[in-house]
ZAPAKOL-765051 format. One record per residue (C-alpha): residue in one letter; x, y, z negated. Coordinates in pm, whole numbers, plus 32768, in hexadecimal, padded with zeros to 4 digits. Layout:
BEGIN
+--------+------+------+------+
! residu !    X !    Y !    Z !
+--------+------+------+------+
!      A !    X !    Y !    Z !
...
+--------+------+------+------+
//
This chain:
BEGIN
+--------+------+------+------+
! residu !    X !    Y !    Z !
+--------+------+------+------+
!      X ! 790C ! 823D ! 89A9 !
!      X ! 790C ! 81C9 ! 883C !
!      X ! 7A51 ! 8107 ! 8872 !
!      X ! 7AF2 ! 8244 ! 8900 !
!      X ! 7A85 ! 830B ! 87CF !
!      X ! 7B18 ! 8205 ! 86E4 !
!      X ! 7C5E ! 81FD ! 87A9 !
!      X ! 7C77 ! 8378 ! 8792 !
!      X ! 7C3E ! 8366 ! 861A !
!      X ! 7D5D ! 826D ! 85FD !
!      X ! 7E3E ! 8353 ! 86C9 !
!      X ! 7DE7 ! 8489 ! 8602 !
!      X ! 7E11 ! 83D5 ! 84B4 !
!      X ! 7F5B ! 833D ! 8522 !
!      X ! 7FDD ! 8491 ! 8594 !
!      X ! 7F7F ! 852C ! 8444 !
!      X ! 8021 ! 840C ! 8384 !
!      X ! 8162 ! 8425 ! 8450 !
!      X ! 8168 ! 859F ! 8426 !
!      X ! 8141 ! 858E ! 82AB !
!      X ! 824B ! 8482 ! 8284 !
!      X ! 8346 ! 8527 ! 8371 !
!      X ! 831E ! 8676 ! 82BF !
!      X ! 833E ! 85C6 ! 816F !
!      X ! 8473 ! 850B ! 81E6 !
!      X ! 851C ! 8646 ! 8261 !
!      X ! 84C1 ! 8705 ! 8127 !
!      X ! 853D ! 85F7 ! 803A !
!      X ! 8684 ! 85BD ! 80F4 !
!      X ! 86E4 ! 871E ! 815C !
!      X ! 8618 ! 882D ! 80B1 !
!      X ! 85A7 ! 87F7 ! 7F48 !
!      X ! 858E ! 8691 ! 7ECD !
!      X ! 84CF ! 86D8 ! 7D8C !
!      X ! 83D9 ! 87CB ! 7E2A !
!      X ! 837D ! 86E3 ! 7F48 !
!      X ! 8371 ! 85B1 ! 7E63 !
!      X ! 826F ! 866C ! 7D91 !
!      X ! 818E ! 8678 ! 7EC5 !
!      X ! 8170 ! 84FB ! 7EC7 !
!      X ! 801D ! 8508 ! 7E1C !
!      X ! 7F9C ! 85E9 ! 7F34 !
!      X ! 8023 ! 84F3 ! 8035 !
!      X ! 7F72 ! 83D3 ! 7F82 !
!      X ! 7E27 ! 848D ! 7F8C !
!      X ! 7E4B ! 84E4 ! 80FE !
!      X ! 7E9D ! 837A ! 8158 !
!      X ! 7D6D ! 8307 ! 808F !
!      X ! 7C8F ! 83F8 ! 8152 !
!      X ! 7D22 ! 837E ! 829D !
!      X ! 7CEA ! 8211 ! 8240 !
!      X ! 7B7F ! 8255 ! 81E5 !
!      X ! 7B4A ! 832D ! 831B !
!      X ! 7BCC ! 8223 ! 840A !
!      X ! 7B17 ! 8104 ! 835D !
!      X ! 7A03 ! 808F ! 8447 !
!      X ! 78AD ! 802C ! 83C2 !
!      X ! 78ED ! 80A3 ! 8261 !
!      X ! 7808 ! 7FF2 ! 816F !
!      X ! 77D9 ! 7FD0 ! 7FF9 !
!      X ! 78C0 ! 7EA2 ! 7FF2 !
!      X ! 79E1 ! 7F6A ! 8084 !
!      X ! 79C2 ! 8075 ! 7F78 !
!      X ! 7995 ! 7F66 ! 7E71 !
!      X ! 7ADD ! 7EC9 ! 7EDD !
!      X ! 7B8B ! 801C ! 7ECD !
!      X ! 7B05 ! 804D ! 7D6C !
!      X ! 7B78 ! 7EF0 ! 7D01 !
!      X ! 7CD7 ! 7F32 ! 7D86 !
!      X ! 7CE5 ! 8081 ! 7CD6 !
!      X ! 7C6A ! 7FF4 ! 7B8A !
!      X ! 7D40 ! 7EB8 ! 7B8B !
!      X ! 7E76 ! 7F76 ! 7BFE !
!      X ! 7E4B ! 808F ! 7B01 !
!      X ! 7E08 ! 7FAF ! 79D6 !
!      X ! 7F22 ! 7EC2 ! 7A33 !
!      X ! 800D ! 7FEE ! 7A37 !
!      X ! 7F7F ! 8076 ! 78F1 !
!      X ! 7FAB ! 7F25 ! 7845 !
!      X ! 8105 ! 7F03 ! 78DE !
!      X ! 817E ! 8056 ! 7866 !
!      X ! 80F2 ! 801C ! 770B !
!      X ! 8172 ! 7EBA ! 76D3 !
!      X ! 829B ! 7E8A ! 77BC !
!      X ! 821F ! 7D25 ! 77E7 !
!      X ! 8186 ! 7D31 ! 7943 !
!      X ! 8286 ! 7DE7 ! 7A19 !
!      X ! 83A3 ! 7E27 ! 7927 !
!      X ! 83F8 ! 7F5B ! 785B !
!      X ! 83BC ! 8097 ! 7925 !
!      X ! 831E ! 81EE ! 790C !
!      X ! 8291 ! 82E0 ! 7A0A !
!      X ! 8334 ! 842A ! 7A5F !
!      X ! 8287 ! 856A ! 7AC8 !
!      X ! 8290 ! 8541 ! 7C43 !
!      X ! 8143 ! 848C ! 7C68 !
!      X ! 8069 ! 858F ! 7BC0 !
!      X ! 7F8B ! 8595 ! 7A89 !
!      X ! 7F84 ! 845F ! 79AE !
!      X ! 7E7E ! 839D ! 78F0 !
!      X ! 7F01 ! 82AA ! 77E8 !
!      X ! 8065 ! 82FE ! 7859 !
!      X ! 8010 ! 828F ! 79BE !
!      X ! 7FD8 ! 8379 ! 7AE8 !
!      X ! 7E62 ! 8390 ! 7B26 !
!      X ! 7E97 ! 8356 ! 7C9B !
!      X ! 7F68 ! 8218 ! 7C7D !
!      X ! 7E34 ! 8142 ! 7CC1 !
!      X ! 7E19 ! 81E7 ! 7E17 !
!      X ! 7F71 ! 8161 ! 7E6D !
!      X ! 7F02 ! 8002 ! 7E0E !
!      X ! 7DCC ! 801E ! 7EE9 !
!      X ! 7E83 ! 80A7 ! 801A !
!      X ! 7F9C ! 7FA6 ! 8005 !
!      X ! 7EB4 ! 7E7B ! 7FD2 !
!      X ! 7DBA ! 7EF3 ! 80D7 !
!      X ! 7EC9 ! 7F2E ! 81DC !
!      X ! 7F78 ! 7DE2 ! 8198 !
!      X ! 7E31 ! 7D21 ! 819C !
!      X ! 7DBB ! 7DC9 ! 82DA !
!      X ! 7F0A ! 7D89 ! 8382 !
!      X ! 7EF5 ! 7C16 ! 832F !
!      X ! 7D8B ! 7C06 ! 83A2 !
!      X ! 7DDA ! 7CA6 ! 84F2 !
!      X ! 7F07 ! 7BC1 ! 851D !
!      X ! 7E27 ! 7A94 ! 84E2 !
!      X ! 7D31 ! 7B13 ! 85E6 !
!      X ! 7E4C ! 7B23 ! 86E4 !
!      X ! 7EBC ! 79C2 ! 868D !
!      X ! 7D59 ! 7939 ! 86A1 !
!      X ! 7D29 ! 79C9 ! 87FD !
!      X ! 7E54 ! 78FF ! 887A !
!      X ! 7E0F ! 77B0 ! 87D2 !
!      X ! 7D74 ! 767D ! 8870 !
!      X ! 7C2B ! 7603 ! 87D1 !
!      X ! 7CD7 ! 74E3 ! 871A !
!      X ! 7DE1 ! 75BE ! 8681 !
!      X ! 7CE1 ! 76CE ! 8634 !
!      X ! 7C22 ! 75EB ! 8547 !
!      X ! 7D59 ! 75A0 ! 847B !
!      X ! 7DC4 ! 770E ! 847D !
!      X ! 7C70 ! 7781 ! 83FF !
!      X ! 7C87 ! 769D ! 82CD !
!      X ! 7DC5 ! 774D ! 825F !
!      X ! 7D70 ! 78AE ! 82D1 !
!      X ! 7CF7 ! 7930 ! 8180 !
!      X ! 7E23 ! 78A2 ! 80C7 !
!      X ! 7F04 ! 7945 ! 81CB !
!      X ! 7E63 ! 7A9A ! 819E !
!      X ! 7E7E ! 7A7F ! 8022 !
!      X ! 7FE3 ! 79FB ! 8008 !
!      X ! 8080 ! 7AA3 ! 8137 !
!      X ! 7FCD ! 7BEA ! 80EF !
!      X ! 804B ! 7BE4 ! 7F88 !
!      X ! 81AE ! 7B9B ! 7FFC !
!      X ! 8197 ! 7CC0 ! 80ED !
!      X ! 8128 ! 7DA1 ! 7FCD !
!      X ! 824E ! 7D2B ! 7EF8 !
!      X ! 833E ! 7D6F ! 8019 !
!      X ! 82B2 ! 7ECF ! 802B !
!      X ! 82EC ! 7EFC ! 7EB6 !
!      X ! 844F ! 7E74 ! 7ED3 !
!      X ! 84A0 ! 7F74 ! 7FE0 !
!      X ! 83F9 ! 808D ! 7F1D !
!      X ! 8486 ! 8049 ! 7DBF !
!      X ! 85E2 ! 80EA ! 7DDB !
!      X ! 8549 ! 8217 ! 7E8A !
!      X ! 843E ! 823B ! 7D7D !
!      X ! 854B ! 823D ! 7C6F !
!      X ! 861F ! 833C ! 7D2B !
!      X ! 84F0 ! 8420 ! 7D57 !
!      X ! 8489 ! 83FD ! 7BE8 !
!      X ! 8342 ! 8350 ! 7C34 !
!      X ! 83A0 ! 8268 ! 7B15 !
!      X ! 84D8 ! 81F9 ! 7A5A !
!      X ! 8541 ! 80A3 ! 79D7 !
!      X ! 85BE ! 808D ! 7873 !
!      X ! 8718 ! 8003 ! 78C3 !
!      X ! 872B ! 808C ! 7A25 !
!      X ! 86F8 ! 7F31 ! 7ABB !
!      X ! 85C0 ! 7EC3 ! 7B76 !
!      X ! 8560 ! 7D77 ! 7AD2 !
!      X ! 84F2 ! 7C3F ! 7B8E !
!      X ! 83BB ! 7C43 ! 7AB2 !
!      X ! 8347 ! 7D7B ! 7B6C !
!      X ! 8336 ! 7CC0 ! 7CB6 !
!      X ! 8299 ! 7B8A ! 7C19 !
!      X ! 8181 ! 7C5C ! 7B84 !
!      X ! 815A ! 7D21 ! 7CC6 !
!      X ! 8128 ! 7BD6 ! 7D79 !
!      X ! 802F ! 7B57 ! 7C75 !
!      X ! 7F5B ! 7C95 ! 7C7D !
!      X ! 7F70 ! 7C9F ! 7DFA !
!      X ! 7EFC ! 7B35 ! 7E15 !
!      X ! 7DCC ! 7B8A ! 7D3F !
!      X ! 7D74 ! 7CBB ! 7E0E !
!      X ! 7DB9 ! 7C09 ! 7F58 !
!      X ! 7CD3 ! 7AEE ! 7EEC !
!      X ! 7BBF ! 7BEC ! 7EA9 !
!      X ! 7C0F ! 7C8C ! 7FFA !
!      X ! 7BE3 ! 7B3A ! 80A6 !
!      X ! 7A93 ! 7AFD ! 7FFB !
!      X ! 79E8 ! 7C4B ! 802F !
!      X ! 7939 ! 7C95 ! 8175 !
!      X ! 7991 ! 7DDD ! 8219 !
!      X ! 7A38 ! 7E3D ! 8360 !
!      X ! 7BA8 ! 7DD9 ! 834F !
!      X ! 7C1B ! 7E43 ! 84A9 !
!      X ! 7C9C ! 7FA1 ! 8461 !
!      X ! 7DCB ! 7FC3 ! 8546 !
!      X ! 7E30 ! 8107 ! 8499 !
!      X ! 7E70 ! 803E ! 835A !
!      X ! 7F82 ! 7F7F ! 8413 !
!      X ! 8016 ! 80C1 ! 849C !
!      X ! 8013 ! 815C ! 8340 !
!      X ! 80BD ! 802C ! 82AA !
!      X ! 81D1 ! 803F ! 83B0 !
!      X ! 81F6 ! 81B7 ! 837D !
!      X ! 821E ! 818D ! 8206 !
!      X ! 830D ! 806A ! 8231 !
!      X ! 83E9 ! 8143 ! 8310 !
!      X ! 83CA ! 826F ! 8226 !
!      X ! 844B ! 81AE ! 80F9 !
!      X ! 854F ! 80EF ! 81C3 !
!      X ! 85EA ! 8235 ! 823E !
!      X ! 85E5 ! 82C9 ! 80DE !
!      X ! 8674 ! 8188 ! 804D !
!      X ! 8790 ! 819F ! 8148 !
!      X ! 87E5 ! 8311 ! 8135 !
!      X ! 8763 ! 8399 ! 7FEA !
!      X ! 8878 ! 83BD ! 7EE7 !
!      X ! 8843 ! 82D3 ! 7DBF !
+--------+------+------+------+
//
């Protein structure tokens, strides 16, 4: 009975996530790009609620991890905007809502959702691999499992950022000083992601939220379609 309830929650959350992203896609491409881009902050809040709703066995550690991601992500962005040293020289536009220290107040939510989804995806992938390994191979795999979650999860997060970056510029989420996305941006994204993925691997909370994988795929497809068809 409980498993059926959880499955239904995943289905409902996935339907809502698909609906929001399809409507956003259609609005950005064919109706009013600026108006629908300005709703991104609402989308971020809804996806946060869906992630928390579908998270099984929520405990203090889960919320602590969310807070760490928000704080680290926000302050990294604030330091980056101020100095230009971390990510390169960039500034935020108006599409992501109210700002604190020249950084959208909700940007930390994006960091949490991306890191949580990437980490959960890697964790579930490892569970699948473990279930198919022989005992001898399982021992060797287990020794490297944390490193895999940290490094591979961080690389997945950087891939997500690489897909998103041109779209974010086109939608005025942020703008780069010379119009070019610097390599430093991806290096710092990787470094911050490694830190947060390491914390993810250490903290003990349920990491089997299938909806997180669905949401990651939905957002990958959303930005891939916009990257392909949105005028630069």
